[in-house]
C-alpha positions in Angstrom: 14.7 -6.1 -15.7 13.0 -7.0 -12.4 11.4 -3.6 -12.1 10.0 -3.8 -15.5 8.5 -7.2 -14.7 7.0 -6.0 -11.4 5.3 -3.1 -13.3 3.9 -5.5 -16.0 2.5 -7.8 -13.1 0.9 -4.8 -11.3 -0.7 -3.7 -14.8 -1.9 -7.2 -15.3 -3.4 -7.3 -11.9 -5.1 -4.0 -12.4 -6.5 -4.9 -15.7 -7.7 -8.2 -14.1 -9.5 -6.4 -11.2 -10.9 -4.0 -13.6 -12.4 -6.6 -15.9 -13.8 -8.5 -12.8 -15.6 -5.3 -11.7 -16.8 -4.5 -15.1 -18.2 -7.9 -15.9 -19.6 -8.2 -12.4 -21.6 -5.0 -12.9 -22.6 -6.2 -16.4 -23.9 -9.6 -14.9 -25.7 -7.7 -12.1 -27.6 -5.3 -14.5 -28.4 -8.3 -16.8 -29.9 -10.3 -13.8 -27.5 -13.1 -14.1 -26.2 -12.7 -10.5 -28.1 -12.2 -7.2 -27.3 -8.9 -5.5 -26.9 -10.7 -2.2 -23.8 -12.6 -3.8 -22.2 -9.2 -4.8 -22.7 -7.9 -1.4 -21.2 -10.9 0.4 -18.1 -10.5 -1.9 -17.8 -6.9 -0.9 -17.6 -7.6 2.8 -13.8 -8.1 2.9 -13.3 -4.9 0.9 -15.4 -2.9 3.5 -13.7 -4.5 6.4 -10.2 -3.5 4.8 -11.3 0.1 4.2 -12.7 0.5 7.7 -9.6 -1.2 9.4 -7.3 0.8 7.1 -8.7 4.1 8.2 -8.6 3.0 11.9 -5.3 1.0 12.3 -1.9 2.8 12.1 -0.8 1.0 9.0 -2.5 -0.6 5.9 -0.3 -3.7 6.2 -1.8 -4.5 9.7 -5.2 -3.7 8.4 -4.7 -6.2 5.6 -3.6 -8.9 7.9 -6.4 -8.3 10.4 -8.8 -8.4 7.5 -7.6 -11.8 6.4 -8.1 -13.0 10.0 -11.5 -11.6 10.4 -12.6 -12.8 7.0 -11.4 -16.3 7.8 -13.2 -16.3 11.2 -16.4 -15.1 9.6 -16.1 -18.0 7.0 -15.6 -20.4 9.8 -18.7 -19.1 11.6 -20.6 -19.3 8.3 -19.6 -23.0 7.8 -20.4 -23.9 11.5 -23.8 -22.1 11.2 -24.8 -23.8 8.0 -23.6 -27.3 9.2 -25.5 -26.9 12.5 -28.6 -25.6 10.5 -28.4 -28.7 8.4 -27.9 -30.9 11.3 -30.7 -29.7 13.5 -33.4 -28.2 11.1 
């Protein structure tokens, strides 16, 4: 029973991701979304693929991707805060 539930969860996750990609492309083609927003959302995926190909396991690449993405987000927050404070 638990195996069936796991397969159902993976299927729902896959359908959800597919729907997000399809509607993201649709919004991009209709001009509702700035292309810069889409490219920023793709940064973690690109980092994961690069690290996945370089590192010995994809699990390590996933954890490193999370850490790198969190550091980039922290740097972006510090930059925007300093930019608003000084300029």
